C-alpha positions as CSV (number, residue, x, y, z in Angstrom):
1,M,112.1,79.4,90.9
2,T,109.2,81.7,91.9
3,A,108.9,85.3,90.7
4,P,109.9,88.0,93.2
5,V,106.3,89.4,93.3
6,E,104.8,86.0,94.1
7,R,107.4,85.4,96.8
8,Y,106.8,88.9,98.3
9,T,103.0,88.4,98.2
10,R,103.2,85.0,99.9
11,I,105.5,86.3,102.7
12,M,104.1,89.8,103.3
13,K,101.1,90.0,105.6
14,S,98.5,92.6,104.7
15,V,98.3,95.7,106.8
16,A,94.6,94.9,107.5
17,S,95.5,91.5,108.8
18,V,98.0,92.9,111.2
19,L,95.6,95.6,112.4
20,R,92.8,93.1,112.8
21,A,95.0,90.8,114.9
22,R,96.0,93.7,117.2
23,T,92.4,94.9,117.6
24,H,91.2,91.3,118.5
25,A,94.1,91.0,121.0
26,E,93.1,94.3,122.6
27,I,89.5,93.3,122.9
28,R,90.3,90.0,124.4
29,R,92.2,91.8,127.2
30,M,89.1,93.9,128.0
31,S,86.7,93.1,130.8
32,P,83.1,92.5,129.8
33,A,82.1,96.0,131.1
34,E,84.9,97.6,129.0
35,R,83.6,95.7,125.9
36,V,80.1,97.0,126.5
37,E,81.4,100.5,126.9
38,L,83.4,100.2,123.7
39,A,80.3,98.9,121.8
40,F,78.2,101.9,123.1
41,R,81.0,104.3,122.1
42,L,81.3,102.9,118.6
43,G,77.5,103.1,118.2
44,D,77.6,106.7,119.3
45,E,80.4,107.5,116.9
46,A,78.5,105.8,114.0
47,I,75.4,107.8,114.8
48,E,77.4,111.0,114.9
49,S,79.1,110.2,111.6
50,F,75.7,109.4,109.9
51,R,74.2,112.6,111.4
52,A,77.1,114.8,110.2
53,T,77.2,113.2,106.7
54,H,73.4,113.8,106.2
55,G,73.1,117.1,108.0
56,L,70.6,115.8,110.6
57,D,70.0,116.3,114.2
58,R,70.8,113.3,116.5
59,R,67.1,112.3,117.1
60,T,66.3,112.3,113.4
61,A,69.5,110.3,112.5
62,I,68.6,107.7,115.1
63,R,65.0,107.4,113.8
64,L,66.2,107.0,110.2
65,L,68.8,104.3,111.2
66,E,66.1,102.4,113.1
67,R,63.7,102.6,110.2
68,R,66.4,101.3,107.8
69,R,67.1,98.4,110.2
70,Q,63.5,97.5,110.5
71,A,63.0,97.7,106.7
72,T,65.7,95.1,106.1
73,R,64.3,92.6,108.6
74,R,62.6,89.5,107.4
75,P,58.9,89.5,108.2
76,S,58.0,87.1,111.0
77,A,54.9,85.0,110.5
78,C,54.7,84.4,114.3
79,L,54.6,88.1,115.0
80,D,52.1,88.7,112.3
81,R,49.7,86.2,114.0
82,V,50.4,87.7,117.5
83,I,50.2,91.4,116.5
84,G,47.9,91.1,113.6
């Protein structure tokens, strides 16, 4: 016989799994234009959150996020040859 905790854990879905499945279902029902709109809105929300957290204006927050993204990219030998 299995312990009650093991049985509960095996049967119970996580809250995150349920929310993830709902979110995926909602996105699948969206048109491509709605998905693009959602992506832009989420991006704007992320920038606003970063801006507010760090006490920055929007332009500075965007510039810092772009620098961070560039800093983590792997250097391209092809681009080094083309750009110099």
